[in-house]
C-alpha positions as CSV (number, residue, x, y, z in Angstrom):
1,M,-14.3,-22.4,-23.0
2,L,-13.3,-18.8,-22.5
3,T,-15.2,-16.0,-24.2
4,T,-13.9,-12.5,-24.6
5,L,-16.6,-10.1,-23.5
6,V,-14.6,-6.8,-23.4
7,S,-11.3,-5.9,-24.9
8,A,-9.2,-2.8,-25.2
9,L,-9.1,-2.2,-21.5
10,A,-6.1,-0.7,-19.7
11,F,-6.3,-3.0,-16.6
12,G,-9.5,-4.6,-15.4
13,E,-9.6,-5.3,-11.7
14,A,-12.0,-5.9,-8.7
15,P,-14.9,-7.5,-10.5
16,R,-18.2,-7.6,-8.5
17,W,-21.5,-9.1,-9.6
18,R,-24.6,-7.0,-8.6
19,D,-28.2,-7.0,-10.0
20,D,-27.9,-7.5,-13.8
21,G,-24.3,-6.7,-14.3
22,L,-20.6,-7.2,-13.5
23,Y,-19.1,-4.0,-12.1
24,F,-15.3,-3.7,-12.3
25,V,-12.6,-1.0,-12.5
26,D,-10.4,-0.2,-15.4
27,M,-7.7,0.7,-12.9
28,H,-5.2,2.4,-15.2
29,A,-7.9,4.2,-17.1
30,D,-9.3,5.6,-13.8
31,K,-12.8,4.3,-14.4
32,I,-15.6,2.2,-12.9
33,L,-17.4,0.2,-15.6
34,A,-20.3,-2.2,-15.7
35,Y,-20.8,-5.0,-18.1
36,R,-24.6,-5.7,-18.5
37,S,-26.2,-9.0,-19.3
38,T,-27.3,-7.5,-22.6
39,G,-23.6,-7.0,-23.6
40,A,-23.7,-3.2,-23.0
41,I,-20.9,-1.4,-21.2
42,D,-21.7,1.5,-18.9
43,I,-19.2,4.0,-17.6
44,I,-20.3,4.4,-14.0
45,A,-17.7,7.0,-13.0
46,T,-14.3,8.5,-14.1
47,F,-11.6,9.7,-11.7
48,S,-8.3,11.6,-11.7
49,G,-6.3,8.6,-10.6
50,P,-6.3,4.8,-10.4
51,V,-9.1,3.1,-8.5
52,S,-9.4,-0.5,-7.2
53,G,-11.7,-2.4,-4.8
54,L,-15.5,-2.0,-5.1
55,G,-18.3,-2.7,-2.7
56,W,-21.7,-1.5,-1.5
57,L,-23.1,-0.2,1.8
58,P,-26.4,-1.7,3.0
59,D,-28.3,1.2,1.6
60,G,-26.9,0.6,-1.9
61,R,-24.3,3.4,-2.0
62,L,-21.2,2.3,-3.9
63,L,-17.7,2.4,-2.3
64,V,-14.5,2.5,-4.3
65,V,-10.8,2.5,-3.3
66,S,-8.8,5.5,-4.5
67,M,-5.4,4.1,-4.6
68,H,-2.7,6.7,-4.7
69,D,-4.3,9.1,-2.2
70,R,-5.2,6.1,0.0
71,K,-8.9,7.1,0.4
72,L,-12.2,5.2,0.4
73,L,-14.8,7.1,-1.7
74,R,-18.6,6.8,-1.4
75,R,-21.0,7.5,-4.2
76,E,-24.0,9.5,-3.0
77,F,-27.5,9.1,-4.3
78,D,-27.1,12.1,-6.5
79,G,-24.1,10.4,-8.2
80,S,-21.4,12.5,-6.6
81,F,-18.4,11.0,-4.8
82,V,-17.3,12.0,-1.4
83,E,-14.6,10.9,1.0
84,H,-15.8,8.0,3.1
85,A,-12.5,7.4,4.9
86,D,-8.9,8.4,4.9
87,L,-6.7,5.3,5.0
88,S,-3.3,7.1,4.9
89,Q,-2.5,6.5,8.6
90,I,-2.7,2.7,8.0
91,A,-1.8,2.1,4.3
92,T,1.9,2.4,3.9
93,W,1.6,2.4,0.1
94,H,-1.2,2.3,-2.5
95,A,-4.5,1.2,-1.2
96,N,-5.9,-1.8,-3.1
97,D,-8.6,-4.4,-3.0
98,M,-11.6,-4.5,-0.6
99,V,-14.5,-6.5,0.6
100,V,-17.6,-5.1,2.4
101,A,-19.5,-7.0,5.0
102,A,-23.3,-7.0,5.3
103,N,-23.3,-4.4,8.1
104,G,-21.2,-2.0,6.0
105,D,-17.8,-2.6,7.4
106,A,-15.2,-2.4,4.7
107,F,-11.9,-4.2,4.8
108,V,-9.2,-2.6,2.7
109,G,-5.7,-3.9,1.9
110,N,-2.7,-2.0,0.5
111,F,0.6,-2.9,-1.2
112,G,2.7,-2.2,1.8
113,F,5.7,-1.0,-0.3
114,P,6.4,0.5,-3.7
115,L,6.6,-1.9,-6.7
116,D,7.8,0.4,-9.5
117,P,10.5,1.1,-8.8
118,P,10.8,-1.6,-6.1
119,G,11.1,-0.4,-2.5
120,P,12.2,-2.2,0.6
121,L,9.8,-5.0,1.5
122,Q,7.3,-4.0,4.2
123,L,4.4,-6.0,5.7
124,A,1.0,-4.3,5.5
125,K,-2.0,-3.7,7.7
126,L,-5.5,-4.5,6.7
127,A,-7.8,-1.6,7.4
128,R,-11.4,-1.8,8.7
129,V,-13.7,1.1,7.9
130,S,-17.0,1.2,9.7
131,I,-20.2,2.2,8.0
132,E,-19.7,5.7,9.6
133,G,-16.2,6.0,8.1
134,E,-14.2,5.3,11.2
135,V,-10.8,3.7,10.4
136,S,-9.0,1.1,12.5
137,V,-6.4,-1.7,12.0
138,A,-8.1,-5.0,11.4
139,A,-5.0,-7.1,11.0
140,E,-1.2,-6.6,10.8
141,D,1.8,-8.2,9.3
142,L,0.3,-9.3,6.0
143,F,2.5,-9.7,2.9
144,F,0.6,-7.8,0.2
145,P,-3.0,-8.4,1.2
146,N,-5.0,-8.5,-2.0
147,G,-8.4,-10.0,-2.9
148,S,-10.7,-10.8,0.0
149,V,-14.0,-12.7,0.6
150,I,-16.5,-13.0,3.5
151,T,-18.4,-16.3,3.9
152,P,-22.2,-16.2,3.7
153,D,-22.6,-16.6,7.4
154,E,-20.5,-13.4,7.9
155,R,-18.2,-15.2,10.4
156,T,-15.0,-15.7,8.3
157,L,-12.9,-13.3,6.3
158,I,-10.3,-14.8,3.9
159,V,-7.6,-12.7,2.2
160,A,-5.1,-13.5,-0.5
161,E,-1.6,-12.8,0.8
162,S,0.0,-12.5,-2.6
163,G,3.6,-12.3,-1.2
164,L,3.3,-15.6,0.6
165,R,1.4,-17.5,-2.0
166,R,-1.4,-18.3,0.4
167,L,-5.0,-17.6,1.5
168,T,-5.3,-16.5,5.1
169,A,-8.5,-16.8,7.2
170,F,-9.7,-14.9,10.2
171,D,-12.8,-15.3,12.4
172,L,-15.0,-12.3,12.0
173,D,-17.2,-11.2,14.9
174,S,-20.4,-9.1,15.0
175,D,-18.3,-6.0,16.0
176,G,-16.1,-6.3,12.9
177,L,-13.1,-7.7,14.8
178,L,-10.8,-10.3,13.3
179,S,-9.2,-13.1,15.4
180,N,-7.9,-16.7,15.1
181,R,-5.6,-16.0,12.1
182,R,-4.7,-19.2,10.2
183,V,-3.6,-20.5,6.9
184,W,-6.7,-21.4,4.8
185,A,-4.7,-22.8,1.9
186,N,-1.1,-22.8,0.8
187,L,-1.0,-22.4,-3.0
188,P,1.4,-23.8,-5.7
189,S,4.8,-22.3,-5.8
190,N,4.1,-20.4,-9.0
191,C,0.8,-18.9,-7.8
192,F,0.8,-15.5,-6.3
193,P,-3.0,-15.0,-5.7
194,D,-4.5,-11.7,-6.7
195,G,-8.3,-11.4,-6.9
196,I,-10.5,-14.2,-5.4
197,C,-14.1,-15.2,-5.2
198,L,-16.1,-17.8,-3.2
199,D,-18.5,-20.5,-4.5
200,S,-21.4,-22.1,-2.8
201,E,-19.4,-25.3,-1.9
202,G,-17.0,-23.2,0.1
203,A,-14.2,-23.4,-2.5
204,I,-12.3,-20.3,-3.7
205,W,-11.4,-19.3,-7.2
206,A,-8.0,-17.5,-7.2
207,A,-6.6,-15.5,-10.1
208,S,-2.8,-16.2,-10.5
209,P,-1.1,-13.6,-12.7
210,A,2.3,-15.2,-12.8
211,S,1.1,-18.7,-13.9
212,R,-1.6,-17.2,-16.2
213,E,-4.6,-19.2,-14.8
214,V,-7.4,-19.2,-12.3
215,L,-7.4,-22.0,-9.7
216,R,-10.3,-23.5,-7.7
217,V,-9.0,-24.4,-4.3
218,R,-10.5,-26.1,-1.3
219,E,-9.7,-25.3,2.3
220,G,-6.4,-27.1,3.0
221,G,-4.9,-26.3,-0.4
222,E,-6.3,-29.0,-2.7
223,V,-6.5,-27.6,-6.3
224,V,-9.6,-29.1,-7.9
225,D,-9.8,-27.1,-11.1
226,Q,-7.6,-24.9,-13.2
227,I,-8.4,-22.7,-16.2
228,A,-5.5,-21.4,-18.3
229,T,-5.6,-17.8,-19.6
230,E,-3.6,-16.3,-22.5
231,Q,-2.8,-13.2,-20.5
232,E,-2.0,-12.8,-16.8
233,A,-5.1,-13.6,-14.7
234,I,-5.7,-10.6,-12.4
235,A,-9.1,-11.1,-10.7
236,C,-12.2,-13.3,-11.0
237,M,-15.9,-13.2,-9.9
238,L,-18.9,-15.6,-10.1
239,G,-22.0,-14.0,-11.6
240,G,-24.7,-14.3,-14.2
241,H,-28.4,-15.0,-13.6
242,D,-27.5,-18.2,-11.7
243,R,-24.1,-17.1,-10.6
244,K,-22.5,-20.0,-12.6
245,T,-20.5,-17.7,-14.9
246,L,-16.9,-17.1,-13.9
247,F,-15.7,-13.7,-15.1
248,I,-12.0,-13.2,-15.3
249,C,-10.0,-10.0,-15.7
250,T,-6.7,-10.5,-17.7
251,A,-3.9,-8.3,-18.8
252,E,-0.6,-8.6,-20.6
253,S,1.3,-6.8,-17.9
254,T,0.9,-5.2,-14.5
255,D,3.1,-2.2,-15.4
256,P,0.8,0.9,-15.3
257,A,2.5,2.8,-18.2
258,R,2.5,-0.2,-20.5
259,C,-1.1,-0.9,-19.6
260,R,-2.2,2.6,-20.4
261,Q,-0.4,2.6,-23.7
262,S,-1.3,-0.8,-25.0
263,R,-4.9,-1.1,-23.9
264,T,-4.9,-4.9,-24.5
265,A,-6.5,-6.1,-21.2
266,R,-9.7,-8.1,-21.4
267,L,-12.7,-9.3,-19.5
268,L,-13.4,-13.0,-20.1
269,S,-16.1,-15.4,-19.1
270,T,-16.6,-19.2,-18.8
271,P,-19.4,-21.4,-17.4
272,V,-18.7,-23.3,-14.3
273,E,-20.7,-26.0,-12.4
274,V,-20.8,-24.5,-8.9
275,S,-22.5,-21.1,-8.3
276,G,-21.1,-18.2,-6.4
277,A,-21.6,-17.4,-2.8
278,G,-20.7,-14.8,-0.2
279,R,-20.4,-11.0,-0.4
280,P,-19.7,-9.7,-3.9
């Protein structure tokens, strides 16, 4: 059973569970929000443009992707935001989702090409940003790299390649280098995965905007659970006190202008049987 926790959002994205709350961005309202276990909503920060992926450095400082200027921002202990890294030499269009490893390495994807109006298709690079803010290419030739997860042992990174309807895995070494690229799961033909999260059995929940659902998928592609959503399912995250609550960001459209005008996007939740795992 799906419960609506928050409504009247422009476009919820990049949900992450931390401490007593679900942090997420209202992308087209240019904000970071937090939904607390008490039901309260906190505005963490407001920006002058859209933001996406969230993560934390080992010392607790928050990272957020600033999409249009293709930068990674860092929240200092005084609450101010500073530039952590410039991604513009790697990102060929808007910077997007992100996952942060335990050592502080951030892996950031980008669209690759314009969507509105559509531009020529272009494969994208996945950027790696070290804890010191140094930027390098982690992987190349990805078709719209989107949501990502890192396994609890920190040895595998899995990224949703939205354009190819699949989840792609890499070995991750202690130096932050990716190798042994492989298909982790091919998804159904109507599933273009967006945000993803990992559970403690090693399965992945993938949000599928086009088919308006979230799917629980095992390595190899077996779909073992599906939850239909009224709106397009944009992203998902396991959280709650036992990490057995699946939070889902949904929206009527992915069009920025329509989202800003309608403010009909939602944050939903539903209980699940298997708890979350891996980096938030």
